[in-house]
C-alpha positions in Angstrom: 19.7 18.6 -19.9 16.7 16.3 -19.1 13.5 18.0 -17.4 13.3 17.9 -13.6 10.4 16.0 -12.4 8.4 17.4 -8.9 7.0 14.5 -6.9 4.9 15.1 -4.1 5.3 12.7 -1.4 3.0 12.4 1.5 5.3 11.8 4.1 2.7 10.9 6.9 1.1 8.2 5.0 1.6 4.3 5.7 2.9 1.7 8.7 6.5 3.0 8.4 5.7 6.9 8.1 8.0 8.8 8.4 11.1 7.3 8.7 10.7 4.7 5.7 9.1 7.3 3.7 11.9 10.2 4.1 14.4 7.5 3.8 13.3 6.4 0.3 12.9 10.1 -0.9 16.7 10.6 0.2 17.7 7.3 -1.8 15.5 8.3 -4.9 17.6 12.1 -4.9 20.6 10.3 -4.6 20.3 7.5 -7.4 18.6 10.1 -9.9 19.5 13.7 -10.5 16.6 14.4 -12.6 13.9 14.3 -9.4 13.3 16.9 -6.7 10.7 15.8 -4.1 8.3 17.7 -2.2 7.8 15.9 1.5 4.3 16.7 2.5 4.0 16.8 6.5 4.7 17.6 9.7 7.8 20.0 9.1 9.3 20.0 12.3 9.2 16.0 12.3 10.2 15.6 8.4 13.5 18.1 9.0 14.5 15.8 12.0 14.8 12.7 10.1 16.1 14.4 7.1 19.2 15.3 9.4 20.0 11.5 9.4 20.7 11.5 5.8 23.1 12.9 3.1 21.8 14.4 0.2 21.2 17.4 -2.3 19.2 19.7 0.0 18.5 21.6 -3.1 16.3 18.5 -4.4 14.4 18.0 -1.2 12.1 20.5 0.1 9.3 20.1 3.1 6.2 21.6 2.7 4.1 21.7 6.0 0.8 20.0 6.7 -0.2 19.8 10.7 -3.0 17.1 9.9 -3.2 13.2 9.0 -5.7 11.2 7.6 -5.8 7.9 9.3 -7.3 4.1 7.4 -9.8 4.3 9.6 -11.5 7.7 8.7 -14.5 8.1 6.2 -12.5 9.2 2.8 -15.0 11.4 1.7 -15.3 13.1 5.0 -11.6 13.2 5.6 -10.9 14.8 2.4 -13.3 17.2 2.6 -12.5 18.3 6.4 -9.1 18.0 6.7 -7.8 20.5 3.9 -4.4 20.5 6.0 -3.8 17.1 5.7 -0.5 16.2 4.1 -2.8 13.9 1.4 -4.8 16.9 0.6 -2.2 19.5 0.6 -0.1 17.5 -1.6 -2.9 16.5 -3.9 -3.4 20.4 -4.6 0.3 20.6 -5.2 -0.5 18.5 -8.2 -3.7 20.4 -9.2 -2.1 23.6 -8.9 0.8 22.8 -11.3 3.4 22.8 -8.5 4.3 18.8 -8.8 4.1 16.7 -11.7 3.1 13.7 -9.4 2.1 12.2 -6.1 3.2 9.4 -4.1 1.2 7.8 -1.0 1.5 5.1 1.2 -1.5 6.2 3.5 -5.3 5.7 3.4 -6.1 4.1 -0.4 -9.6 5.5 0.3 -8.2 8.9 0.9 -6.3 8.7 -2.0 -8.7 7.5 -4.5 -11.2 9.9 -3.4 -8.6 12.9 -3.2 -7.5 12.1 -6.8 -10.5 12.1 -8.3 -12.0 15.1 -6.4 -8.6 17.3 -6.1 -6.8 16.5 -9.2 -9.9 15.5 -11.6 -10.4 13.1 -14.3 -9.0 13.1 -17.9 -12.2 14.3 -20.1 -13.5 10.9 -21.3 -12.5 8.9 -18.4 -15.4 7.3 -16.7 -13.6 5.5 -13.8 -9.5 6.0 -12.9 -8.5 2.3 -12.1 -5.8 1.5 -9.8 -3.4 -0.9 -11.3 -0.4 -2.5 -9.7 2.1 -4.2 -11.6 2.4 -8.2 -10.5 5.0 -10.3 -11.1 4.9 -13.5 -13.1 7.1 -16.1 -14.7 7.4 -14.0 -17.9 8.2 -10.8 -16.1 5.3 -8.8 -15.2 1.5 -7.8 -15.5 -0.5 -5.2 -15.1 -4.1 -5.6 -13.0 -6.2 -3.5 -13.6 -8.5 -2.3 -11.6 -7.5 -3.5 -8.0 -9.4 -1.1 -5.7 -10.8 1.8 -7.5 -14.2 0.5 -8.6 -15.4 -2.6 -7.0 -18.9 -2.2 -9.0 -18.0 -1.6 -13.0 -20.1 -1.2 -16.2 -18.7 -2.9 -19.7 -17.4 0.6 -20.8 -15.0 0.8 -17.7 -13.6 -2.2 -18.5 -13.2 -1.3 -22.1 -11.3 2.4 -21.1 -9.3 0.2 -18.1 -7.7 -1.8 -21.3 -7.0 1.0 -23.2 -5.2 2.9 -20.7 -3.5 -0.3 -19.2 -2.2 -0.9 -22.6 -1.0 2.4 -22.9 0.8 1.8 -19.6 2.4 -1.2 -20.3 3.9 -0.2 -23.5 5.0 3.0 -22.8 6.0 2.8 -19.3 7.0 -0.9 -18.8 8.1 -1.2 -22.2 6.2 -4.0 -23.9 5.0 -3.7 -27.1 1.5 -4.4 -28.6 0.5 -5.7 -24.8 -1.6 -8.7 -24.9 -4.8 -8.0 -22.7 -7.3 -10.4 -21.4 -10.2 -10.2 -19.4 -10.4 -12.5 -16.1 -12.6 -15.2 -16.4 -13.7 -18.8 -15.2 -13.1 -20.4 -18.2 -11.5 -19.6 -22.0 -15.0 -19.7 -23.8 -16.4 -16.9 -24.9 -19.8 -17.4 -23.4 -18.4 -18.1 -19.8 -18.4 -15.7 -17.3 -21.2 -13.6 -15.4 -23.2 -10.8 -17.2 -20.2 -8.3 -16.7 -18.1 -10.3 -18.6 -20.4 -11.7 -21.4 -21.1 -8.0 -22.1 -17.6 -6.6 -22.1 -15.9 -9.4 -24.1 -17.0 -8.4 -27.4 -16.8 -4.8 -26.6 -12.7 -5.6 -26.3 -12.6 -8.3 -28.9 -13.9 -5.5 -31.4 -11.8 -2.6 -29.6 -9.1 -2.0 -32.6 -6.7 0.1 -30.3 -5.9 -3.0 -28.1 -4.4 -6.6 -28.6 -7.3 -8.6 -27.1 -6.5 -12.2 -26.6 -9.8 -13.4 -24.8 -10.1 -14.5 -21.5 -7.7 -15.4 -18.9 -8.4 -17.6 -15.8 -6.6 -16.7 -12.4 -4.1 -20.0 -12.9 -2.9 -18.8 -15.7 -1.9 -15.2 -14.0 1.2 -16.3 -12.3 2.4 -17.9 -15.8 2.3 -14.5 -17.5 -0.2 -15.7 -20.1 -1.1 -11.6 -20.6 0.3 -8.6 -20.2 -2.8 -6.3 -19.1 -5.4 -8.3 -17.0 -8.7 -6.5 -16.8 -11.4 -6.9 -14.3 -13.5 -4.6 -12.1 -11.5 -4.0 -8.6 -13.8 -6.6 -6.3 -12.4 -9.5 -8.5 -8.7 -7.4 -9.0 -8.5 -7.5 -5.1 -8.9 -10.7 -4.5 -6.7 -11.9 -7.5 -3.8 -9.3 -5.5 -4.4 -10.6 -2.3 -4.5 -14.4 -2.8 -1.1 -13.5 -4.8 0.3 -12.0 -1.9 -0.7 -13.9 0.5 0.1 -17.3 -0.7 3.7 -16.2 -2.3 4.7 -15.3 1.2 2.9 -19.0 2.5 5.1 -20.4 0.0 8.0 -18.5 1.1 7.6 -19.2 4.8 7.2 -23.1 3.9 10.0 -23.5 1.9 12.5 -21.7 4.7 10.7 -24.2 7.4 11.3 -26.8 4.9 14.7 -26.3 4.4 15.6 -25.7 8.1 14.0 -28.8 9.2 16.7 -31.4 9.6 20.6 -31.1 9.2 20.6 -32.3 5.8 18.1 -29.6 4.8 20.3 -27.3 6.0 22.9 -28.2 4.3 20.9 -28.2 1.0 19.7 -25.0 2.0 23.5 -23.4 2.2 23.9 -24.7 -1.5 20.6 -23.4 -3.1 20.3 -20.0 -1.4 22.3 -18.0 -4.1 20.0 -19.5 -6.5 17.0 -19.2 -4.5 17.4 -16.1 -3.5 18.2 -14.6 -6.9 14.8 -16.5 -8.0 12.5 -15.0 -5.3 14.1 -11.8 -5.9 12.5 -11.6 -9.3 9.2 -11.9 -7.8 9.5 -8.9 -5.3 7.0 -6.5 -6.5 8.3 -3.7 -4.7 11.2 -3.1 -7.2 8.6 -1.8 -9.7 7.5 0.9 -7.6 3.4 1.4 -6.6 0.1 1.3 -8.2 -0.6 4.3 -10.7 -4.2 5.6 -10.5 -4.5 6.0 -14.2 -7.3 8.3 -16.1 -6.5 11.7 -13.8 -5.0 14.7 -14.9 -1.6 14.1 -12.8 0.0 11.1 -11.9 -1.0 9.7 -8.6 0.4 6.4 -7.1 -0.3 4.1 -4.4 2.1 2.2 -2.5 1.6 -0.6 0.1 0.9 0.8 3.6 3.9 -1.2 4.5 6.2 0.4 2.2 9.9 0.3 3.0 12.3 2.8 1.3 13.3 0.5 -1.5 9.6 0.9 -2.9 8.9 4.2 -1.8 12.0 5.1 -4.0 10.9 3.1 -6.8 7.3 4.6 -6.6 9.0 8.4 -6.7 11.4 7.1 -9.8 8.8 5.7 -11.6 7.3 8.8 -12.1 10.3 10.0 -14.4 9.1 7.8 -17.0 5.5 8.4 -16.9 5.9 12.0 -17.1 8.7 11.6 -19.5 6.2 9.4 -21.6 3.2 11.8 -21.4 1.3 8.7 -20.5 -1.6 11.3 -19.9 -1.6 12.8 -23.4 -1.5 9.3 -24.6 -4.3 8.4 -22.7 -6.6 11.0 -24.0 -5.7 10.2 -27.6 -6.9 6.3 -26.6 -10.0 7.6 -25.0 -12.9 8.8 -26.9 -14.5 11.6 -25.6 -17.8 12.4 -25.9 -18.8 16.2 -26.9 
């Protein structure tokens, strides 16, 4: 029998909490038999919501937490003061070994701060990066970092590349993943000071398959499997990616409905178009892991619906079974 993975879920975080969070949790345990979900939040509200679903009640447990950390609170102060918040209580479950992973659609800042302060970094990891999977024409790529380290040093980016390679190979299943650094040109001498200093370090790093620089326009084409940058650049790329995708879909729908002829054409192409757009739906890959911590932390979109919550919970299985943290430890040189 396979190991049971225990996932603590912040049931009160996100725009659609607790309804979509609870629904996603029930969908996860109904789809997989190797998961136990620990729903953390206001007990009476969660139990009432769970009554709307059919599931194995032995595999969803409610852990009470009376407080909620909101997006407009200062993350550090909130983590320190709100000890009974759903985020802090759930992170402590991971720290104490009562849960293997933590999933939240709540305050990104609080999750990042709490992950480092409560769960703690793997020895040798300088900065834990947030690493979402993004869809491309070739499949998917890992964007690392996209939100945790706005100011980074070359040594941080080298570690991002190593951790990202481990994740893509053992969780996503891409052998010898291609690593590239985000730049404004393909030439080695291009870029700002951070990129210029990092490039030779990545080039001489034997643990990764470094292919050089990648320009932003090449990212959607799948030119690299691991895309390395500091969080400022990564977050801009991610938000533009999401915004442009949404705008294009809206424009296509508007054009298809503009005339009677286009409506007839829309009816003909709808099945193929729907299938094509489905391949660019990042929700099926779950959330973004915060790599380099002593436990798995997964941050999902604040607007996540049940399908993304479910997939974020399920992705914790592969991460845990593949012992990603142990592999990261072996790939990160620890200075004694």
